[in-house]
C-alpha positions as CSV (number, residue, x, y, z in Angstrom):
1,M,15.2,138.7,102.7
2,L,17.2,139.6,99.6
3,I,20.1,137.2,100.5
4,T,17.6,134.4,100.9
5,I,16.1,135.0,97.5
6,I,19.6,135.0,96.0
7,A,20.4,131.7,97.8
8,F,17.3,130.1,96.3
9,A,18.0,131.5,92.8
10,I,21.6,130.1,92.8
11,A,20.4,126.8,94.2
12,F,17.8,126.4,91.5
13,F,20.2,127.5,88.8
14,F,22.7,124.9,90.2
15,A,20.0,122.2,90.2
16,A,19.4,122.9,86.5
17,N,23.1,122.5,85.8
18,I,23.1,119.3,87.8
19,G,20.4,118.1,85.5
20,A,22.6,118.9,82.5
21,S,25.8,117.4,83.8
22,G,24.7,114.5,86.0
23,T,21.3,113.2,85.0
24,A,21.7,113.8,81.2
25,A,24.8,111.6,81.3
26,A,22.6,108.7,82.6
27,M,21.1,108.2,79.2
28,G,24.4,108.6,77.3
29,S,24.6,104.9,76.8
30,A,21.2,104.6,75.2
31,Y,21.8,107.6,73.0
32,G,25.3,106.6,72.0
33,S,24.4,103.1,71.1
34,G,21.4,104.2,69.0
35,A,18.6,102.7,71.2
36,L,17.2,106.2,71.5
37,A,17.9,108.1,68.3
38,S,16.1,111.2,69.6
39,R,18.2,113.3,72.0
40,K,15.0,115.1,73.1
41,L,13.3,111.9,74.2
42,A,16.5,110.8,76.0
43,V,16.6,113.8,78.2
44,I,12.9,113.7,78.9
45,L,13.1,110.2,80.2
46,V,16.1,111.2,82.3
47,A,14.2,114.1,83.8
48,L,11.2,112.0,84.7
49,F,13.1,109.2,86.5
50,A,15.4,111.6,88.2
51,V,12.4,113.3,89.9
52,V,11.1,109.9,91.0
53,G,14.5,108.9,92.4
54,A,15.0,112.1,94.2
55,N,11.7,111.9,96.0
56,L,11.8,108.2,96.8
57,G,15.4,107.9,97.9
58,G,17.2,111.2,98.1
59,E,16.8,112.0,101.8
60,E,19.9,110.2,103.1
61,V,22.3,112.1,100.9
62,V,20.5,115.3,101.7
63,T,21.2,114.7,105.4
64,T,24.9,114.3,104.7
65,I,25.2,117.4,102.5
66,S,23.1,119.6,104.9
67,K,24.8,118.7,108.2
68,G,27.1,115.7,107.8
69,I,30.3,117.4,106.5
70,I,30.7,120.6,108.4
71,S,29.1,121.9,111.6
72,P,25.6,123.1,110.9
73,S,26.2,126.0,113.3
74,G,28.5,127.6,110.7
75,V,26.0,127.3,107.8
76,T,24.2,130.7,107.5
77,V,22.3,131.9,104.5
78,Q,25.4,134.0,103.5
79,V,27.6,130.9,103.7
80,T,25.1,128.9,101.7
81,V,25.2,131.5,98.9
82,I,29.0,131.2,98.8
83,I,28.9,127.4,98.8
84,L,26.3,127.2,96.0
85,L,27.9,130.0,94.0
86,S,31.3,128.3,94.0
87,A,29.9,124.9,93.1
88,C,27.6,126.3,90.5
89,T,30.4,128.3,88.8
90,T,32.7,125.3,88.6
91,L,29.9,123.1,87.2
92,F,28.7,125.7,84.7
93,I,32.2,126.0,83.3
94,A,32.4,122.2,82.9
95,N,29.0,122.2,81.1
96,R,30.3,124.8,78.7
97,M,33.3,122.5,78.0
98,G,31.0,119.5,77.5
99,I,32.7,117.6,80.3
100,P,30.6,115.2,82.4
101,L,31.6,116.5,85.9
102,S,30.6,115.1,89.3
103,T,28.3,117.6,91.0
104,S,28.9,115.8,94.3
105,E,32.6,116.5,94.2
106,V,32.3,120.2,93.5
107,T,29.6,120.6,96.1
108,V,31.5,118.7,98.8
109,G,34.6,120.7,97.8
110,S,32.7,124.0,98.3
111,I,31.3,122.8,101.6
112,V,34.8,121.8,102.8
113,G,36.1,125.3,101.8
114,A,33.4,126.9,104.0
115,G,34.3,124.6,106.9
116,L,38.0,125.4,106.6
117,A,37.1,129.1,106.7
118,G,35.4,128.9,110.0
119,G,32.8,126.1,110.6
120,G,35.0,123.1,111.2
121,V,35.1,119.9,109.1
122,Y,34.0,116.4,110.1
123,W,37.2,114.8,108.9
124,S,36.2,111.2,109.4
125,K,33.1,111.6,107.3
126,L,35.0,113.5,104.6
127,L,37.6,110.7,104.5
128,L,34.9,108.2,103.9
129,I,33.4,110.3,101.1
130,V,36.7,110.9,99.4
131,S,37.6,107.2,99.7
132,T,34.3,106.4,97.9
133,W,35.2,108.8,95.2
134,L,38.4,107.0,94.6
135,V,36.9,103.5,94.6
136,I,33.6,103.9,92.6
137,P,35.0,105.1,89.2
138,F,37.6,102.3,89.1
139,L,35.2,99.7,90.4
140,A,32.8,100.8,87.6
141,F,35.6,100.4,85.1
142,A,36.5,96.9,86.4
143,V,33.0,95.6,86.6
144,A,32.0,97.0,83.1
145,F,35.2,95.7,81.6
146,A,34.8,92.2,83.0
147,T,31.1,92.0,82.4
148,G,31.5,93.3,78.8
149,R,34.2,90.8,78.0
150,F,32.1,87.9,79.4
151,L,28.8,88.9,77.7
152,S,30.2,90.1,74.4
153,R,31.6,86.6,73.7
154,R,28.0,85.3,73.9
155,E,26.1,88.2,72.2
156,E,26.7,87.0,68.6
157,G,25.5,83.5,69.6
158,W,22.3,84.9,71.0
159,K,21.7,87.0,67.9
160,R,22.1,84.0,65.6
161,R,19.8,81.9,67.8
162,W,17.0,84.6,68.0
163,P,17.8,87.0,65.1
164,R,14.5,88.9,65.2
165,L,13.9,89.0,68.9
166,M,17.3,90.0,70.3
167,P,17.6,93.5,68.8
168,H,14.3,94.4,70.3
169,L,15.1,92.9,73.7
170,L,18.5,94.6,73.8
171,T,17.0,98.0,72.8
172,L,14.3,97.7,75.6
173,L,17.0,96.5,78.1
174,L,19.1,99.5,77.4
175,I,16.3,102.0,77.7
176,V,15.2,100.4,81.0
177,T,18.7,100.5,82.5
178,G,19.1,104.1,81.3
179,C,16.0,105.0,83.3
180,Y,17.4,103.0,86.2
181,E,20.6,105.1,86.1
182,A,18.6,108.3,85.9
183,F,16.7,107.2,89.0
184,S,20.0,106.7,90.8
185,A,21.1,110.2,89.7
186,G,18.0,111.7,91.3
187,M,18.6,109.8,94.5
188,N,22.2,111.1,94.8
189,N,22.4,114.5,93.1
190,V,19.4,116.5,94.2
191,A,21.1,116.9,97.6
192,N,23.9,118.9,96.0
193,A,21.6,121.8,95.1
194,I,19.2,121.9,98.0
195,G,21.3,120.4,100.9
196,P,23.0,123.7,101.7
197,L,19.6,125.5,101.8
198,I,18.3,122.8,104.2
199,G,21.4,123.2,106.3
200,A,20.8,126.9,106.6
201,G,17.2,126.3,107.7
202,V,15.5,128.2,105.0
203,I,13.5,125.2,103.6
204,N,12.5,121.8,104.9
205,T,13.7,118.5,103.4
206,T,10.5,117.5,101.7
207,S,9.9,120.8,99.9
208,G,13.6,121.1,99.1
209,I,13.7,117.7,97.4
210,W,10.6,118.4,95.3
211,L,11.8,121.8,94.1
212,G,15.3,120.7,93.6
213,S,14.3,117.7,91.5
214,L,11.9,119.7,89.3
215,F,14.7,122.2,88.5
216,M,17.1,119.4,87.9
217,A,14.6,117.9,85.5
218,A,14.3,121.2,83.7
219,G,18.0,121.4,83.4
220,A,18.3,118.0,81.9
221,I,15.8,118.9,79.2
222,A,17.1,122.4,78.4
223,L,20.9,121.9,78.9
224,G,21.7,118.2,78.9
225,G,22.2,117.6,75.2
226,R,25.9,118.6,75.0
227,V,27.0,116.3,77.9
228,L,24.9,113.6,76.3
229,E,26.9,113.9,73.1
230,T,30.2,113.7,75.0
231,N,29.3,110.6,77.1
232,G,27.3,108.9,74.3
233,K,29.5,109.4,71.2
234,K,32.8,111.2,71.8
235,I,34.3,108.6,74.1
236,T,33.6,105.3,72.3
237,K,31.0,103.7,70.1
238,M,28.9,101.1,72.0
239,T,26.6,98.3,71.2
240,L,23.2,97.9,72.9
241,L,24.5,95.3,75.2
242,Q,27.5,97.4,76.2
243,G,25.3,100.4,76.9
244,S,23.1,98.3,79.2
245,I,26.2,97.1,81.1
246,V,27.3,100.7,81.6
247,S,24.0,102.0,82.9
248,F,23.3,99.1,85.2
249,T,26.8,99.1,86.6
250,S,27.0,102.8,87.4
251,G,23.4,103.0,88.5
252,S,23.8,100.1,91.0
253,L,26.9,101.6,92.5
254,I,25.3,105.0,93.0
255,I,22.1,103.6,94.5
256,V,24.2,101.6,97.0
257,A,26.2,104.8,97.9
258,S,22.9,106.8,98.2
259,L,21.5,104.3,100.7
260,F,24.5,105.0,102.9
261,G,24.1,108.7,102.5
262,I,27.3,109.2,100.5
263,P,27.4,111.8,97.8
264,A,28.9,109.8,95.0
265,P,30.4,110.7,91.5
266,L,27.7,109.4,89.2
267,T,29.1,110.9,86.0
268,Q,32.5,109.5,86.8
269,A,31.1,106.0,87.4
270,T,29.2,106.3,84.1
271,T,32.1,107.6,82.1
272,M,34.6,105.0,83.6
273,A,32.1,102.2,82.8
274,I,31.9,103.5,79.2
275,I,35.7,103.5,79.1
276,G,35.6,99.9,80.5
277,V,33.4,98.5,77.8
278,G,35.3,100.6,75.2
279,T,38.7,99.2,76.4
280,D,37.4,95.6,75.9
281,T,36.5,96.6,72.3
282,V,39.4,98.7,71.1
283,G,42.1,98.1,73.7
284,W,44.0,100.3,76.2
285,S,44.8,102.9,73.6
286,L,41.4,104.5,74.5
287,F,43.1,106.1,77.5
288,R,45.3,108.1,75.1
289,K,42.2,109.7,73.5
290,P,42.2,113.5,73.9
291,V,38.7,113.7,75.3
292,V,39.4,111.1,77.9
293,K,42.6,113.0,79.1
294,K,40.5,116.2,79.2
295,I,37.9,114.5,81.4
296,F,40.5,113.2,83.8
297,A,42.1,116.6,84.1
298,V,38.9,118.4,84.9
299,W,37.8,115.7,87.4
300,F,41.0,116.2,89.4
301,I,41.0,120.0,89.3
302,S,37.3,120.8,89.8
303,P,36.7,119.8,93.5
304,I,40.0,121.5,94.5
305,S,39.0,124.6,92.5
306,S,35.5,124.8,94.1
307,M,37.1,124.4,97.6
308,L,39.6,127.2,97.0
309,L,37.0,129.4,95.5
310,T,34.7,129.0,98.5
311,L,37.6,129.5,100.9
312,A,38.6,132.8,99.1
313,L,35.0,134.1,99.0
314,M,34.6,133.2,102.7
315,Q,37.7,135.1,103.6
316,W,36.9,138.2,101.6
317,F,33.2,138.6,101.4
318,V,31.2,136.7,104.0
319,N,31.2,139.6,106.5
320,H,30.5,142.6,104.4
321,S,29.7,142.1,100.7
322,V,28.4,138.7,99.8
323,T,25.1,140.1,98.6
324,L,26.9,142.5,96.3
325,L,29.1,139.8,95.0
326,S,26.1,137.5,94.3
327,C,24.2,140.3,92.6
328,L,27.2,140.8,90.3
329,L,27.9,137.2,89.4
330,L,24.3,136.0,88.8
331,P,23.8,138.3,85.8
332,L,27.2,137.3,84.4
333,A,26.2,133.6,84.7
334,L,22.8,134.3,83.0
335,G,24.6,136.3,80.3
336,A,27.0,133.4,79.7
337,Y,24.0,131.0,79.5
338,L,22.1,133.2,77.0
339,K,25.2,133.5,74.8
340,W,25.7,129.7,75.0
341,K,22.2,129.1,73.8
342,S,22.3,131.7,71.0
343,P,21.9,130.5,67.4
344,S,25.5,131.6,66.6
345,R,26.9,128.8,68.8
346,S,28.6,126.3,66.5
347,K,27.2,122.8,66.3
348,I,28.9,119.9,68.2
349,K,31.1,117.7,66.1
350,T,31.0,114.1,67.2
351,Q,33.1,111.1,66.4
352,A,31.4,108.0,65.0
353,K,34.4,105.7,65.9
354,L,37.7,105.9,67.7
């Protein structure tokens, strides 16, 4: 019974971190471009539409995470604790760094580590997922770059033709597309927290999605501000139209992936779309920006780290001390969170321009 409670606690803590890293990034365009000046309102909208997306369209990805990557026969409650603990630890570190990390990648990496340790991996499915990871970010970059270049040439003409109407329309468009992207985040990301629990048979799909999405929403509101700053203001300065292009591009790609049950990298799609419109504005020197290099490095390292961490924990603890390990690490994670939220934490310094 204790190990099951620990599994739920880690899953819900993970869902909250997913809300911070994945869903909060969905409104980065609206916040960065100034359509939503209030960071609090931005994360509240993200939370609402993420819950709706998870419950209307999250089941396909849940099926993949729960039983489509490794053999369900090897997914016990103890293994679920290790999978979630590894993924959650990796994601929490990225949140502390202010890096918009793909929760799908760290979760799949952790699940693969568990499969390598003893459950068996469905390699064909894994190859499809990894191929999608490679394609979606660069597709998001290409689409956002091309669309931004095409529409930006016409934006000034529209503003001259309808000087009073266009700012209001562009602001509304950006907020709507930000909510659309948050909807896609809910569809794809809720599976990462509750999929392993469903695979272990400790909760059914409907209840798992509801609970997971609620904790994800809470995480977006409580923890999402820092990632919102990174995606919205530290990478590049965007216009209202550019922000709409970013949100619509990444949201559409993730919804398509979700319909096929593929856990896809939403934050990577969003960030690469931001870089795409930024490259059209300031040129290719954007790739030399320190924060962009930092993001790329963490993207590459994180899924491998979560896989190796899971593999190590499986080898050393699954048979005799996973409960003790979890009881030790959970208070440490809570302590790190409380320290992070303390008044002594320095304020985030953002860049207004490149």
